[in-house]
C-alpha positions as CSV (number, residue, x, y, z in Angstrom):
1,M,-8.1,-1.2,13.9
2,L,-9.3,0.2,10.6
3,I,-7.1,1.1,7.6
4,S,-8.3,3.7,5.1
5,D,-6.8,4.9,1.8
6,S,-7.2,8.3,0.2
7,W,-7.0,10.4,-3.0
8,D,-4.4,12.6,-1.3
9,G,-1.8,9.8,-1.6
10,T,-2.0,8.7,2.1
11,S,-3.4,5.8,4.1
12,R,-4.4,6.1,7.7
13,I,-4.5,3.6,10.5
14,W,-7.4,4.2,12.9
15,N,-8.1,2.9,16.4
16,T,-11.8,2.2,16.3
17,K,-12.2,1.9,20.0
18,Y,-11.0,5.5,20.8
19,M,-11.8,7.0,17.3
20,I,-8.2,8.3,16.8
21,C,-5.7,8.2,13.9
22,M,-2.8,6.1,15.1
23,G,-0.6,6.7,12.0
24,I,-0.4,8.1,8.5
25,I,1.3,6.2,5.7
26,S,2.6,8.7,3.1
27,G,4.9,8.1,0.2
28,H,2.8,7.6,-2.9
29,H,2.7,10.4,-5.5
30,S,-1.0,9.9,-6.4
31,D,-4.3,8.4,-5.3
32,V,-4.0,5.3,-3.1
33,Y,-6.5,2.8,-4.6
34,G,-5.8,-0.3,-2.5
35,I,-4.6,-1.4,0.8
36,D,-4.3,-4.8,2.4
37,N,-2.5,-6.6,5.2
38,C,-0.7,-9.9,5.2
39,P,-2.9,-12.6,6.9
40,N,0.2,-14.2,8.7
41,H,1.7,-10.8,9.6
42,F,-1.1,-8.4,10.4
43,F,1.2,-5.4,10.7
44,L,2.7,-5.9,7.3
45,L,0.7,-3.5,5.0
46,I,0.6,-3.3,1.3
47,T,-0.6,-0.2,-0.6
48,S,-1.1,0.3,-4.3
49,S,-1.5,3.6,-6.1
50,R,-2.3,5.3,-9.4
51,D,1.4,6.2,-9.6
52,N,2.0,2.6,-10.7
53,S,3.7,1.5,-7.5
54,I,3.0,-1.1,-4.9
55,R,4.6,-0.4,-1.5
56,F,5.1,-2.6,1.5
57,W,5.0,-1.1,5.0
58,N,5.7,-2.4,8.5
59,Y,3.6,-0.9,11.3
60,V,5.2,-1.6,14.7
61,K,4.8,0.3,18.0
62,N,3.0,3.3,16.5
63,S,5.7,3.8,13.8
64,I,5.4,3.1,10.1
65,E,8.5,1.7,8.4
66,F,8.8,1.7,4.6
67,I,10.1,-1.7,3.4
68,I,10.0,-1.9,-0.4
69,N,8.6,-0.2,-3.5
70,F,7.7,-1.9,-6.8
71,K,7.8,1.1,-9.1
72,N,6.2,0.8,-12.6
73,F,4.8,-2.6,-11.5
74,N,2.1,-2.6,-14.3
75,N,4.6,-1.9,-17.1
76,D,7.1,-4.5,-15.8
77,I,4.4,-7.2,-15.6
78,Y,3.0,-6.3,-19.1
79,N,6.5,-6.4,-20.7
80,K,7.3,-9.7,-19.0
81,Y,4.1,-11.5,-19.9
82,K,2.8,-9.8,-23.1
83,S,4.0,-12.7,-25.3
84,L,1.6,-15.0,-23.4
85,G,-1.4,-13.3,-25.0
86,K,-0.1,-13.9,-28.6
87,K,-1.0,-17.1,-30.4
């Protein structure tokens, strides 16, 4: 299996043995810059996008289930920890 991300806001899951797309993850509103899976739960996928969101997905039996969205993740982290950079 191979997972790719794209500028069109989607990620795709590929079967490399048969060279077919097994599923399309859509839901971001901008470029998808990163995708990863959880080492302990291979079918738990995490995507990040230029739309400032991180989304968690569950891929089971050829269906993709949206789990959670961290919208405005960068702004929330910055606001929470910006005082740590001050001396």
